[in-house]
C-alpha positions in Angstrom: 40.2 5.3 22.6 37.4 7.9 22.2 38.5 11.2 20.7 38.2 13.9 23.3 35.6 16.6 22.7 36.8 20.1 21.7 36.7 22.4 24.6 33.9 25.0 24.5 32.9 27.9 26.8 29.6 26.7 28.0 29.0 29.9 30.0 29.4 32.0 26.8 27.1 29.6 24.9 24.5 29.9 27.7 24.6 33.7 27.5 24.2 33.5 23.7 21.3 31.0 23.9 19.5 33.2 26.5 19.8 36.2 24.3 18.4 34.2 21.3 15.5 32.9 23.4 14.6 36.3 24.7 14.4 37.6 21.1 12.6 34.5 19.5 10.5 32.6 22.0 6.9 33.5 21.5 4.3 31.3 23.3 1.6 32.6 21.0 3.3 31.4 17.9 2.2 28.1 16.4 4.2 25.1 17.3 5.4 24.7 13.8 6.5 28.3 13.6 8.4 28.1 16.9 10.1 24.8 16.0 11.0 26.2 12.6 12.9 29.0 14.4 14.5 26.4 16.7 15.6 24.2 13.8 17.0 27.1 11.8 18.9 28.4 14.8 20.6 25.1 15.5 19.5 25.1 19.1 17.0 22.3 18.5 19.8 19.7 18.4 23.0 21.6 19.1 25.2 18.5 18.8 24.1 17.8 15.2 26.1 19.2 12.2 25.4 22.9 11.5 23.9 22.1 8.0 21.4 19.7 9.6 19.6 21.9 12.2 22.6 21.7 14.7 25.6 23.7 15.8 28.3 21.0 15.8 28.7 21.4 19.5 29.9 18.8 22.0 27.4 16.5 23.6 28.0 18.2 27.0 26.1 21.3 25.7 22.9 19.4 25.1 21.9 19.3 28.8 22.5 23.1 29.1 20.2 23.8 26.2 17.5 21.7 27.7 17.9 23.6 31.0 17.6 27.0 29.3 14.6 26.0 27.3 12.8 24.9 30.5 14.0 28.0 32.4 12.3 30.4 30.0 9.3 28.1 29.5 9.9 27.3 25.8 8.8 24.2 24.0 11.5 21.8 23.0 11.9 19.6 19.9 9.4 16.7 19.3 9.5 13.6 21.4 9.8 10.0 20.2 11.2 7.9 17.4 11.9 10.8 15.0 14.3 12.8 17.1 15.9 9.9 19.0 16.0 7.1 16.3 15.3 8.2 12.8 17.2 11.5 12.6 20.4 10.2 14.4 20.4 7.1 12.1 19.9 9.2 8.9 22.6 11.6 10.1 25.0 8.8 10.6 24.3 6.7 7.5 22.1 8.6 5.1 23.0 10.4 1.9 22.8 14.2 1.8 19.6 14.1 -0.2 18.0 11.9 2.5 19.1 14.3 5.2 17.7 17.2 3.3 14.3 15.6 2.9 13.9 14.2 6.4 16.0 15.8 9.1 14.5 19.3 9.2 10.9 18.2 8.9 11.5 15.7 11.8 12.9 18.5 14.0 10.0 20.8 13.2 7.5 18.0 13.8 6.1 18.1 10.3 6.7 14.4 9.9 6.5 11.6 12.5 8.0 8.2 12.5 7.5 4.6 13.6 9.8 1.6 13.7 9.2 -1.5 11.6 11.8 -4.0 12.7 10.3 -7.0 14.5 8.3 -9.7 12.8 6.2 -12.6 14.2 9.2 -14.9 13.4 12.0 -12.5 13.9 12.2 -10.7 17.2 15.3 -11.8 19.2 16.8 -13.1 15.9 16.0 -9.9 14.1 18.4 -10.8 11.3 16.1 -13.7 10.4 13.5 -11.3 9.1 11.6 -12.4 6.0 9.8 -9.2 4.9 11.0 -8.9 1.3 11.7 -5.9 -0.9 12.2 -6.3 -4.7 13.5 -3.6 -7.0 11.1 -2.5 -9.8 12.4 0.5 -11.8 12.9 3.4 -9.4 11.0 1.8 -6.5 11.1 -1.2 -4.2 8.0 -3.3 -3.7 7.6 -4.5 -0.1 5.7 -7.5 1.1 5.6 -9.0 4.6 4.5 -8.4 8.2 5.8 -6.4 11.1 4.7 -6.5 14.7 5.0 -4.6 18.0 5.0 -1.3 16.2 4.2 1.7 18.3 2.5 4.8 16.6 2.3 3.0 13.3 -1.4 4.0 13.0 -0.5 7.7 12.7 3.2 7.9 11.7 4.1 9.4 8.4 7.3 7.4 7.8 8.5 4.0 9.0 12.0 2.8 9.7 11.8 -0.4 7.7 14.2 -3.4 7.6 13.5 -5.7 4.6 15.3 -8.6 2.9 16.7 -7.7 -0.5 19.0 -10.6 -1.1 18.2 -14.2 -0.3 21.4 -15.7 -1.6 23.8 -14.3 1.0 24.0 -14.9 4.8 21.1 -13.4 6.7 23.0 -10.4 8.1 24.2 -9.4 4.6 20.9 -9.4 2.7 19.0 -6.7 4.6 18.4 -3.2 3.4 17.1 -0.2 5.6 14.4 2.0 4.1 12.4 5.1 5.0 8.9 3.8 4.1 6.1 6.3 3.4 3.2 5.0 5.6 0.2 6.7 4.1 -0.3 4.6 1.0 -2.3 1.7 -0.3 -0.8 -1.7 0.7 -0.2 -0.8 4.3 -2.7 -2.1 6.9 -2.2 -1.3 10.6 -4.1 -3.4 13.2 -4.0 -2.8 17.0 -2.7 -5.6 19.3 -4.7 -6.1 22.5 -2.4 -6.9 25.5 -3.2 -9.0 28.6 -3.2 -5.8 30.7 -6.1 -4.5 28.6 -4.1 -1.8 26.7 -3.5 -1.8 22.9 -0.3 0.2 22.7 1.2 -1.7 19.8 0.2 -2.6 16.2 0.9 -5.2 13.6 1.6 -3.9 10.1 0.8 -5.8 7.0 2.7 -4.8 3.8 1.2 -5.9 0.5 3.0 -4.4 -2.5 3.8 -1.3 -0.6 6.1 1.0 -2.4 9.2 2.9 -1.3 11.3 5.1 -3.6 14.8 3.9 -4.4 16.1 7.2 -3.0 14.7 6.3 0.4 17.4 3.8 1.3 19.3 4.6 4.5 22.9 3.4 3.9 23.5 1.0 1.1 21.6 -1.9 -0.4 22.5 -5.1 1.5 24.1 -3.2 4.4 21.0 -2.5 6.5 22.2 -4.6 9.4 25.0 -2.2 10.4 22.6 0.7 10.1 20.1 -1.1 12.3 22.7 -1.6 15.0 23.0 2.2 15.2 19.2 2.5 15.6 19.2 -0.2 18.3 21.9 1.5 20.3 19.9 4.7 20.3 16.7 2.8 21.1 17.9 1.7 24.5 18.4 5.4 25.3 14.9 6.2 24.1 13.5 3.4 26.2 15.1 4.9 29.3 13.5 8.3 28.5 10.0 7.2 27.8 7.7 8.7 30.4 10.2 11.2 31.6 8.8 14.1 29.5 6.2 16.2 31.1 4.2 19.1 29.7 4.3 21.9 32.4 0.9 22.8 33.9 1.8 26.5 34.6 2.4 27.6 31.0 0.0 29.1 28.5 0.0 30.1 24.8 -0.7 28.5 21.5 2.6 26.7 21.2 2.1 25.0 24.5 -1.5 24.1 23.7 -0.4 22.4 20.5 2.5 20.8 22.3 0.2 19.3 24.9 -2.0 17.8 22.2 1.0 16.4 20.5 2.3 15.0 23.8 -1.0 13.3 24.5 -0.9 11.5 21.2 2.8 10.4 21.5 2.6 9.4 25.1 -0.8 7.5 25.0 0.8 4.1 24.1 3.1 4.4 27.1 0.7 5.2 29.9 1.1 1.8 31.4 4.9 1.9 31.3 5.3 2.9 35.0 3.5 -0.4 35.9 5.7 -2.3 33.4 8.7 -1.0 35.4 7.3 -2.4 38.6 6.3 0.8 40.4 9.2 0.8 42.9 8.0 4.2 44.0 5.0 2.7 45.6 6.7 0.0 47.6 7.6 1.7 50.9 4.3 3.6 51.3 2.4 0.4 50.5 4.4 -1.6 53.1 3.7 1.1 55.8 0.1 1.6 55.0 -0.7 -2.1 55.1 1.5 -2.8 58.2 3.7 -5.2 56.3 6.8 -3.1 57.0 7.2 -5.0 60.3 7.5 -8.3 58.5 11.2 -9.3 58.3 10.8 -11.1 55.0 9.1 -8.1 53.4 11.8 -5.7 54.9 14.6 -7.9 53.5 12.9 -8.0 50.0 12.5 -4.2 50.1 16.1 -3.7 51.0 17.2 -5.9 48.1 15.0 -4.0 45.7 16.1 -0.5 46.8 19.7 -1.6 46.5 19.2 -2.8 43.0 17.3 0.4 42.0 20.1 2.6 43.3 22.8 0.5 41.5 20.8 0.9 38.2 20.5 4.7 38.8 24.2 5.0 39.2 24.8 3.1 36.0 22.4 5.4 34.2 24.3 8.4 35.6 27.5 6.9 34.3 26.0 6.5 30.9 24.8 10.1 30.9 28.2 11.2 31.9 29.7 9.2 29.0 27.3 10.8 26.5 28.1 14.3 27.8 31.7 13.5 26.9 30.7 12.7 23.4 31.2 8.9 23.6 28.9 6.7 21.5 26.3 4.4 23.2 28.2 1.7 25.1 27.5 -1.3 27.3 25.7 0.8 29.8 22.6 0.6 27.5 22.5 -3.2 27.8 23.4 -3.1 31.5 20.6 -0.6 32.1 18.1 -2.6 30.1 18.9 -5.8 31.9 18.8 -4.1 35.3 15.4 -2.6 34.5 14.0 -6.1 33.9 15.5 -7.5 37.1 14.2 -4.5 39.2 10.7 -4.8 37.7 10.5 -8.5 38.4 11.8 -8.0 42.0 9.4 -5.1 42.5 6.5 -7.2 41.3 7.4 -9.9 43.8 7.6 -7.4 46.7 4.2 -6.0 45.7 2.8 -9.5 45.8 4.3 -10.1 49.3 2.7 -6.9 50.5 -0.7 -7.3 48.8 -1.2 -11.0 49.3 -4.2 -12.5 47.5 -5.9 -9.1 47.2 -3.3 -8.3 44.6 -5.2 -10.4 42.1 -8.2 -8.1 42.2 -8.4 -5.8 39.2 -10.5 -2.7 38.9 -11.6 -0.3 41.6 -11.9 -3.0 44.3 -8.2 -4.0 44.0 -5.2 -2.4 45.8 -4.7 1.2 44.5 -7.7 0.8 42.2 -6.2 -2.1 40.4 -2.8 -0.6 39.8 -1.0 -3.5 41.6 -2.7 -6.0 39.5 -1.7 -4.1 36.4 1.9 -4.2 37.7 1.7 -8.0 37.8 0.4 -8.4 34.2 2.6 -5.6 32.7 6.1 -6.5 34.2 6.7 -9.5 31.9 6.8 -7.1 28.9 9.9 -5.3 30.1 12.0 -8.4 29.6 10.9 -8.7 26.0 10.5 -5.2 24.6 13.6 -3.4 23.1 15.7 -6.6 23.1 15.1 -9.5 25.4 17.1 -10.2 28.5 18.8 -13.0 26.7 19.9 -10.7 23.9 21.3 -8.2 26.4 23.3 -11.0 28.1 24.6 -12.1 24.7 25.7 -8.5 23.9 27.5 -8.1 27.2 29.1 -11.5 27.1 30.3 -11.3 23.5 31.1 -7.7 22.9 32.2 -6.6 26.4 33.5 -9.7 28.1 34.9 -11.3 24.9 33.2 -14.6 25.4 32.7 -17.0 22.4 29.7 -16.2 20.2 26.5 -18.2 20.6 26.5 -21.1 18.2 24.6 -20.4 15.0 25.0 -23.1 12.3 23.0 -21.1 9.8 24.9 -17.9 10.3 27.1 -18.3 7.2 24.6 -20.1 4.9 22.8 -18.2 2.2 19.5 -17.2 3.8 17.6 -19.1 1.1 19.1 -22.3 2.4 19.0 -21.5 6.1 16.0 -22.5 8.3 13.6 -19.6 8.4 10.0 -18.8 8.9 9.1 -18.4 5.3 8.8 -21.3 2.8 9.8 -20.0 -0.6 
């Protein structure tokens, strides 16, 4: 059973936060200066421990803090991998030295992060990764290739999984590192997608170096640390695109926040199309006269029903988080639902648009947006864990079904079939 959260007086905390904001929020301060105050006060991430930029408050308080920041028009903590993946993982598994070096600069925005997990031959079977790290004195030397890495071109640190032991089963020989990205031996190349965007990168590691003190967790125990990151990643995927910089605010802090947001959000500008653009369906049906077609009407009804079911699941997950519960099956359910909804929405768009839906550019429906939906939707069933992986998680961990057969699971990785001939 989940331990109940301690009761707190949210009303009293709200009064305390409002008083602090009135005394400290200055829109003319630099973004770094403001976020430094926010980090030092503990209001940046109130659910984190007090010594690590938090206030050790229940998860239910986080939403209240977000509301109050928005009410006064104050900038919040940074977006993206650092706050939602790196810092929570380090707080859960990292040594105090690692927390001291990385948590606060992440909250203030002084360092940014990317995720270096997937490889050309290790995506769904992430534990089959072959990027290697070898200990040399006080460093680890890393060689290999990573792929589908957002923000790798400008990130300061990478969350890296690498194999450090080839003579144990694949899940047992992985170590989790915080890899400095600005160094010789790291080459980042953009990947061009079929929808015309280049949101991701491939990263080549050639004798890249990472200090031995930058291990998150313990040597050989990186898989359990990675599971923590992956659980948080599904939450991050649901939040991408939800952040908006207000248009009615002024001041240096907001100007710098807008510049930061433009950099962070640029890779995700096509994500609404990846999700199927359910929001356009009804207006499109009405404007084209297809709303009278019984086949189209039935498909729309099915789509809207699925979308509302997913929304209720997301609300249930949010309620669980507010009670302090760790990420649960709702993450996999939500991820799987988003894939189903996107595919169904793409089909409905095709029913409405007909052959004109194949026209890209300004002469296509909605200036080519519908075509971009068609070529973007397949990505949602792959990114962040494929549909098959989500079904395995639900079947094995929630329904208690037998594990998927894996004859190589208990073999030393050196003997198991893999994508690297050594």
